[in-house]
N, C-alpha and C positions, 0 to 999 in steps of 0.2 A: 631542296638545289641552287645554286645560279646558273641564270642567264649561259654561261659558257662551259658550263662545267659539262650544261645538257650538248649544248653545241658540240662540247667537244666530243660525247659517247655518242651522237647520232652519228660527226665524221666517220668515229674509229670502225662502225656497229655499214654503215656503209664501204668503205675502203678494204675491212673483212673480209665483206663478203663478192668486190667487186675483185677479190682479187686472184689470178690465174692458178689455176692450179698446177706445182712444178717451179712456179717461181722460185729462187732465192733467198732466201731471209738471210736477215742480220748477223745470224752466228752461223750462217755457211751452210743450215741443212736446209734442202727443199722442203717447202709448205707440202710435199707426199707421200714426205719421206717414211721406210719406216718406222715402227711404234720399236723402242728399243725392247731387246731378246733380254728376262729374265738370266741371270751371271749361273753358271753352276755351283753348285758346293763347293766348297773351299776346305780341305784334310787339315785338320787341327798344325799350324806352321807353314802353313805356304801363303806365298805374300799374295793378297790379291789385285788385283792390273783388269784395265778399263778393256770392254771387250776388243778388239782387235787392233788396239795396244799398246803400251809394258806396265811398268809399277812408275816408272818417272808420271808418266802421265796421272795416273789415280792419285797420285803424293800431288798433284799441284790439287787435283777436285777436293781431296779432303784440306788442306791448307785455305783454299779458295772458302767451301765451306764454316772453314774455322774461324775467316777474316771476317765474314759476312753472316754470320749471325746475330742472334739480338747480343748487347753489349756485357750482361751480362756472364754470356757462356764465351764471351771470345777471349782466345788465347793467342799469342803474337804470340810467340818464346816458339810455341811448336809448329805454329805453323811454320814462323822463320827455316825452319829446324825442315820442312815439308819443301819447299820451296827449294828449301839448299839442293834435295836431293832432284828434283824434279830438273829445276836447270842443271847439277852435273849430268842432266844426262837428254839433254839440249834442246826442254820444251821453252822456245819464245817468251812464250802469256810467264811464266814463272820466272823466267832472269826478269820480264816487266814487274810482275807483282812483289815480287822480292826487292829489285832499287825502291820502292817505294817503302815498303817496313825499311831498309837504309834513310830514306833520307831525311823520315816524318819520324827515326827514333821509334819506333813503333819493336818490341820486341828485340833488339837488338842496339845496337847502342846509333847513334845518331854518326853518320859518315857520306857525306852530297858526295866527296870522291868514285868509293865505291858504286851510286849509286849512281855517274853519271854513265861511269864503265858498262856499269849491268845496263843499263836502257839504252846506252850505244851498239854491245853485242843483240839486243835484242834487235834493235833498231836493224844493224846488219841480218838480222835471224826474217824480218816482212814485217813484226809486230808493230802496227800501228800507230799505237797509247803510246810506243816510244819513242817514237818519232816525235812529237808536240810534246813529252814529257822535258825530253833534252834539248825541244826548241824553248821552252819555258824556263829550263835551267840555265841556261846559255844567256836568255834576255833577264832573267834577274840576276845574272854571275856566278852562282851556285854552283860548286864543288868546281868550280875554270881554272 
């Protein structure tokens, strides 16, 4: 193990031990948050929904899983459909993810103008990565 890697693990361990309880983590969850509850059994044909959320949130998480899995199992076309469903129900992160698919032509026809429009909508709803992606697009004159 390299010297830098050893130092990294030591710093990580110290930071984790010193992390005060209740401190908000990057994902917005609290360090002392309740563990997720098991989802109730669904009757056949009933759409799955995230606890306390909407079907759009569940579609977002399913699509995120489809683009984040091992390369041989990725299905960008199905992910794009799920991101569209989630984006139409108002999920800003789904709009940002859908814009990335449009920008890179993954599962959809490449369309930089549509990507910029979706990044703009997501940024207006407070999605931080959308602000960054819009800035990069404007800097490189892509979709403008």
